[in-house]
C-alpha positions, 0 to 999 in steps of 0.5 A: 051557042055554048062555049066549049073551048078557046084556041090558045095558040097555033101548033106546028106548021100545018095549021093545027091549034092548041085548045083550052077546053071548057067542057067536061067531055073533051074526047066527045066534043073534039072528036074527028068529024065534030062540027065547031063554030069558031068566033073571032071577033064578030065573025062566026065560021063553021069548021070540022075537026079533021084530026085531034090528039091530046097534049097534056090534057089539051086537044091539038086540033086540025080544023077544016080550012086552016092549013097554015101556021098563019091561018092558025095564028089568026085563031088565037083567042077565038072561042069554039062554040056549039049550038046548045041543042047539041049539048049532051043531056046531063044526069039529074043534079048536074048542070052546064056552067053556062046555065048558071050565068044570070042566076040570082045568088042569095043567102039561106035567109033569102038575103040577095047577094047578087047575080052570076056573071061568069063561072071561072076555073078549068075542067077538073079543077076548082070553079068559082062563081063570079057574082056581081054584087052591090059592093063589087064583084065577088068570087064564090067557090062552086062547092056543095058545102058553099052552094048547097042549093042550085035551082036551075029552073028558078034561076036561083043559087043559095049559098052558105059562105063561111064567115068573111068570104063575102068580104074577103074576095071582092074584086 
């Protein structure tokens, strides 16, 4: 399953929820009739989008089986997922961010840096690779100038960080 958004909070009195999208395709992903899986803790429930509108670039959804503000409140923080085989194919050179998790990160001379554990940042804004390294967790900007080579099939990301970057932002 791939995370495509997270429920931020309820909206209104009829069970709608505001979603923080985690997709570059929110109009397609959150369209009326789309099937989403809602994960609250260990529970995974299948829901259908009954209505959608956008409020400041965030979808406000009405989901099947969620008809009250109380039911919507219980979804706050829940992840919205879709099966990976339902993701749209991407053009060459593009990748889904979840595919980067688990990739090894190394310098151009093949010096290992660590392993990607997460990708942070909002769609349309800056993104950072969270890298588990020997000296702690690093944030590496996901930018072509710093990550010139991403080999998905080899599960490898080569970085060319500016001087001091790897020492600057150890978490």
